[in-house]
C-alpha positions as CSV (number, residue, x, y, z in Angstrom):
1,M,150.9,117.8,42.8
2,L,148.1,116.4,40.7
3,G,147.0,119.9,39.9
4,E,150.4,120.7,38.7
5,V,150.7,117.6,36.6
6,S,147.2,117.2,35.1
7,A,145.6,120.6,35.8
8,Q,141.8,120.7,35.6
9,N,141.7,116.9,34.8
10,S,143.4,115.8,38.0
11,W,140.2,114.3,39.2
12,L,140.1,112.1,36.1
13,T,143.5,110.7,36.9
14,V,142.1,109.6,40.3
15,I,139.2,107.8,38.7
16,A,141.6,106.2,36.1
17,S,143.8,104.9,39.0
18,F,140.9,102.6,39.9
19,I,142.1,100.1,37.3
20,P,145.7,99.7,38.6
21,G,144.1,99.6,42.1
22,L,142.0,96.6,41.1
23,L,145.2,94.9,39.7
24,L,146.9,95.5,43.0
25,I,144.0,94.0,45.0
26,Y,144.2,90.9,42.7
27,V,148.0,90.6,43.2
28,Y,147.9,91.0,46.9
29,S,145.0,88.6,47.2
30,A,146.8,86.1,45.0
31,L,150.0,86.4,47.1
32,L,147.9,85.7,50.3
33,G,146.4,82.7,48.6
34,K,149.8,81.2,47.8
35,S,151.4,81.9,51.1
36,S,151.2,80.3,54.5
37,Q,153.2,83.0,56.3
38,P,152.4,86.6,56.8
39,F,154.5,89.4,55.3
40,P,157.5,89.7,55.3
41,L,158.0,86.0,56.1
42,M,156.2,85.2,52.8
43,L,159.2,86.6,51.0
44,E,161.5,84.2,52.8
45,E,159.0,81.4,52.2
46,H,159.1,81.9,48.4
47,L,162.6,83.4,47.8
48,G,164.7,81.9,50.6
49,I,167.7,83.9,51.8
50,A,167.1,86.6,49.1
51,G,163.6,87.0,50.6
52,K,165.0,87.5,54.1
53,V,167.3,90.2,52.8
54,M,164.4,91.9,51.0
55,G,162.4,91.6,54.3
56,I,165.1,93.6,56.1
57,A,164.9,96.2,53.3
58,Y,161.2,96.5,53.8
59,I,161.8,97.2,57.5
60,I,163.9,100.2,56.5
61,V,161.3,101.3,53.9
62,F,158.5,101.2,56.5
63,L,160.6,103.3,58.9
64,I,161.4,105.8,56.1
65,L,157.7,106.1,55.2
66,A,156.7,106.5,58.8
67,S,159.4,109.2,59.1
68,F,158.2,110.9,55.9
69,Y,154.6,111.0,56.9
70,L,155.6,112.3,60.3
71,R,157.6,115.1,58.8
72,F,154.8,115.9,56.3
73,F,152.4,116.1,59.2
74,T,154.8,118.4,61.1
75,E,155.2,120.7,58.1
76,F,151.4,120.9,57.7
77,L,151.0,122.0,61.3
78,E,153.8,124.6,61.1
79,I,152.3,126.1,58.0
80,T,148.7,126.2,59.1
81,V,148.3,126.6,62.8
82,L,151.5,126.2,64.8
83,F,153.6,129.0,63.4
84,N,157.2,129.3,64.7
85,T,156.8,126.1,66.7
86,P,160.0,124.0,66.8
87,T,159.8,121.0,64.5
88,S,161.4,118.8,67.2
89,L,158.7,119.7,69.7
90,I,155.9,118.8,67.3
91,I,157.6,115.5,66.4
92,L,158.0,114.6,70.1
93,A,154.4,115.4,70.8
94,L,153.4,112.9,68.1
95,L,155.8,110.2,68.9
96,I,154.7,109.9,72.6
97,P,151.1,108.8,71.8
98,G,152.4,106.8,68.8
99,T,154.6,104.8,71.1
100,Y,151.7,104.3,73.5
101,A,149.5,103.1,70.7
102,I,152.0,100.5,69.4
103,R,152.7,99.2,72.9
104,S,148.9,98.9,73.4
105,G,148.7,96.5,70.5
106,M,147.3,96.1,67.0
107,E,143.7,95.9,68.1
108,V,143.8,99.3,69.8
109,I,145.2,100.9,66.6
110,A,142.5,99.2,64.5
111,R,139.7,100.5,66.8
112,I,141.1,104.0,66.7
113,S,141.3,103.8,62.9
114,E,137.6,102.8,62.8
115,V,136.5,105.8,64.9
116,I,138.6,108.2,62.9
117,F,137.2,107.0,59.6
118,I,133.6,107.2,60.9
119,V,134.2,110.8,62.1
120,F,136.4,111.9,59.1
121,L,134.3,110.8,56.1
122,P,131.0,112.6,56.8
123,L,132.7,115.8,58.1
124,S,135.0,116.0,55.1
125,L,132.2,115.4,52.7
126,L,130.2,118.2,54.4
127,L,133.2,120.5,54.0
128,L,133.5,119.7,50.3
129,L,129.8,120.0,49.5
130,T,129.5,123.3,51.4
131,S,132.5,124.7,49.6
132,V,131.3,123.8,46.1
133,A,127.9,125.2,46.8
134,A,129.2,128.6,47.9
135,H,131.2,129.7,44.9
136,P,130.9,127.1,42.1
137,D,132.7,127.7,38.9
138,L,132.3,124.7,36.7
139,D,134.2,126.4,33.9
140,N,137.4,125.6,35.9
141,L,137.0,121.9,34.9
142,L,137.2,122.8,31.2
143,P,138.5,121.7,28.7
144,L,137.5,118.3,29.9
145,A,139.8,115.3,29.3
146,F,142.3,117.6,27.5
147,I,145.5,116.0,28.8
148,S,148.6,114.4,27.2
149,L,149.1,110.6,27.6
150,Q,152.3,111.3,29.5
151,D,150.7,113.5,32.1
152,L,147.8,111.1,32.4
153,G,150.1,108.2,33.0
154,Y,152.2,110.1,35.6
155,G,149.1,111.3,37.4
156,I,147.7,107.8,37.6
157,Y,151.1,106.5,38.9
158,L,151.1,109.2,41.6
159,N,147.8,107.9,42.8
160,T,148.7,104.3,42.4
161,W,151.7,104.3,44.8
162,H,149.4,105.8,47.4
163,L,146.8,103.1,46.8
164,A,149.7,100.6,47.1
165,N,149.9,101.4,50.8
166,M,147.3,98.6,51.2
167,I,150.3,96.3,51.0
168,I,149.9,96.2,54.8
169,V,147.1,93.7,54.2
170,L,149.7,91.1,53.5
171,A,150.4,91.1,57.2
172,L,147.1,92.2,58.7
173,A,145.2,89.5,56.9
174,Y,146.5,86.9,59.3
175,F,144.9,88.7,62.2
176,T,141.3,88.4,60.9
177,C,138.9,85.5,61.4
178,Q,137.1,86.3,58.1
179,R,139.9,86.1,55.6
180,D,137.7,85.0,52.8
181,K,136.0,88.4,52.8
182,L,139.3,90.2,52.4
183,P,139.1,90.9,48.6
184,R,135.6,92.3,49.0
185,T,136.8,94.6,51.9
186,L,139.7,95.8,49.8
187,L,137.4,96.5,46.9
188,V,135.1,98.6,49.2
189,F,138.2,100.5,50.3
190,L,139.3,101.1,46.8
191,V,135.9,102.4,45.6
192,T,135.5,104.6,48.7
193,L,139.0,106.1,48.4
194,T,138.9,106.8,44.7
195,L,135.4,108.4,44.9
196,Y,136.4,110.6,47.8
197,L,139.7,111.7,46.3
198,S,138.2,112.4,42.9
199,V,135.5,114.5,44.5
200,A,138.1,116.3,46.6
201,M,140.2,117.1,43.5
202,A,137.1,118.2,41.5
203,V,135.9,120.5,44.3
204,S,139.3,122.0,44.8
205,V,139.5,122.9,41.1
206,I,135.9,124.2,41.0
207,T,136.3,126.3,44.1
208,L,139.9,127.6,43.9
209,G,140.9,127.2,40.2
210,V,143.8,125.4,38.7
211,A,146.4,128.1,39.4
212,I,145.8,128.1,43.2
213,V,145.5,124.3,43.4
214,S,148.8,123.9,41.6
215,S,150.6,126.4,43.7
216,S,149.1,125.9,47.1
217,N,150.7,123.4,49.5
218,F,147.4,122.4,51.1
219,P,144.4,123.4,48.9
220,L,141.9,121.6,51.1
221,F,143.0,123.8,54.0
222,E,142.3,126.8,51.9
223,I,138.8,125.5,51.2
224,A,138.2,124.9,54.9
225,R,139.4,128.4,55.7
226,S,136.9,130.0,53.4
227,A,134.0,127.6,53.9
228,S,130.8,129.0,55.4
229,Y,128.0,126.9,56.9
230,A,124.4,128.3,57.1
231,G,125.8,131.7,56.3
232,F,127.2,132.4,59.7
233,I,129.5,129.5,60.8
234,R,133.0,130.3,59.6
235,N,136.6,129.7,60.4
236,T,136.1,126.0,60.6
237,E,139.7,125.2,59.7
238,P,140.6,124.0,63.2
239,V,138.1,121.2,62.8
240,F,139.6,120.3,59.5
241,V,143.1,120.4,60.9
242,S,142.2,118.2,63.8
243,I,140.6,115.6,61.5
244,F,143.5,115.7,59.1
245,N,146.0,115.3,61.9
246,L,144.2,112.2,63.2
247,G,144.4,110.6,59.7
248,I,148.1,111.4,59.3
249,F,148.7,110.1,62.8
250,I,147.2,106.7,61.9
251,S,149.3,106.7,58.7
252,V,152.5,107.2,60.7
253,V,151.5,104.6,63.4
254,V,150.5,101.9,60.9
255,F,153.8,101.9,59.0
256,W,155.6,102.3,62.3
257,L,153.8,99.2,63.4
258,M,154.7,97.4,60.2
259,A,158.4,98.1,60.8
260,C,158.1,96.7,64.4
261,Y,156.1,93.7,63.4
262,S,158.4,92.9,60.4
263,T,161.4,93.0,62.7
264,Q,159.7,90.6,65.1
265,Q,158.9,88.2,62.3
266,L,162.2,88.2,60.5
267,F,164.3,87.8,63.7
268,R,161.9,85.5,65.4
269,L,161.3,87.7,68.4
270,Q,158.6,87.0,71.0
271,D,156.9,90.3,70.7
272,Y,157.1,93.6,68.7
273,R,155.7,96.0,71.2
274,F,159.0,96.5,73.1
275,L,160.4,97.8,69.8
276,A,158.2,100.9,69.9
277,T,160.5,103.0,72.0
278,P,163.8,102.4,70.1
279,S,162.1,102.7,66.7
280,A,160.5,106.0,67.9
281,I,164.0,107.4,68.4
282,I,165.0,106.3,64.8
283,I,161.8,107.7,63.3
284,G,162.0,111.0,65.2
285,F,165.7,111.7,64.2
286,H,165.1,110.7,60.6
287,A,162.1,113.0,60.4
288,I,164.2,115.9,61.5
289,L,167.1,115.1,59.3
290,L,164.9,114.3,56.3
291,S,164.7,117.8,54.9
292,P,165.7,121.4,55.8
293,N,162.4,122.9,54.6
294,T,158.9,122.4,53.2
295,Y,160.1,122.8,49.6
296,T,162.4,119.8,49.8
297,I,159.6,117.7,51.4
298,F,157.4,118.3,48.4
299,R,160.2,117.6,46.0
300,I,160.7,114.2,47.8
301,L,157.0,113.6,47.6
302,R,157.0,114.3,43.8
303,Y,160.2,112.6,42.7
304,S,161.8,110.3,45.2
305,A,158.8,108.9,47.1
306,P,156.9,107.6,44.0
307,L,160.1,105.8,42.8
308,I,161.2,104.2,46.0
309,F,157.8,103.2,47.4
310,G,156.5,102.3,43.9
311,V,159.3,99.8,43.6
312,F,158.7,98.2,47.0
313,F,154.9,98.4,47.1
314,V,154.0,97.8,43.5
315,L,156.9,96.4,41.4
316,I,158.2,93.8,43.8
317,P,154.8,92.3,44.7
318,V,153.9,92.1,41.0
319,L,157.2,90.4,40.1
320,L,156.7,88.0,43.0
321,Y,153.2,87.2,41.8
322,I,154.6,86.6,38.2
323,L,157.3,84.3,39.6
324,L,154.7,82.3,41.5
325,L,152.7,81.8,38.4
326,F,155.6,80.0,36.8
327,R,156.6,78.3,40.0
328,P,153.4,77.2,41.8
329,R,153.7,76.4,45.4
330,K,151.3,74.2,47.4
331,V,150.2,75.8,50.6
332,N,150.8,73.8,53.7
333,E,147.5,72.0,54.5
334,Q,147.9,72.5,58.3
335,T,148.7,76.2,58.3
336,G,146.6,77.1,55.2
337,S,146.9,80.4,53.4
338,G,146.3,84.0,54.1
339,L,142.8,83.8,52.5
340,Q,141.7,80.7,54.4
341,S,139.8,81.6,57.6
342,P,141.1,79.8,60.7
343,E,139.0,77.1,62.1
344,T,136.8,78.1,65.1
């Protein structure tokens, strides 16, 4: 999508999205500092009954995003490795371990995410460096910075709504014992992600060219398919597919978890883990009914998703922050705020 919008300068839009990413970190950190309740209860804390209604809307949004990531994951598998495999079968195979992960608790999901990140980052960087060293064509990046302001702005926005997925920190912050280090952690995340994505986009353009990047559904998979290590190790795309699948699996489970946790908080339930099974049925059916084909999935990703999730993950938190600027609220001294570490 970035290749289609901003052509050879798509990697520059990723770097430019660092600025709105910083603003999002500031907004999320400020909301945590002014709130004594985790998300989505902080909406009810600041907005009353309207906040409770918005919290219910967020539950639906989290379920939709989990369904969308699940369907995107399924389409990737069907196109790359699991040809002619029924969509429902792949979805079922993913929902079963997802249900187990949520029922196991948040700490298990966090540990799995750490392991996946440690494995994913070095292997993916090795893939990118190997690919760009094999057939580099730096002329594909030219003309440099030749892009209209409209395309630049749209490209930055496409990156920003993905960066805004860190809205989950508004809930997860209350599960850490070192909350004061949260802004720094988010900054490290932002720097790492923007650098990696900009390198990935630049390598894709250098290796494949703008035309292929713009028309291919999964350019990085094309790079993995053609990459060669030490001159004789080839056909490494199964490794790339496995790593990519783990990353998408975590994306599905995290927003699935947010839907369950938000439901528990809003309706004052004792636990969220028993919601894993019924919500799995909702996510599975919605993932199947979401789109009849891959083309529609990518149209949703380009047009509907940036609008819907941009409103809920970017616009509403920013508006809430502006509202709190004009209506300051003192945090309860006993419960503290989301940026105050609990007493040990």
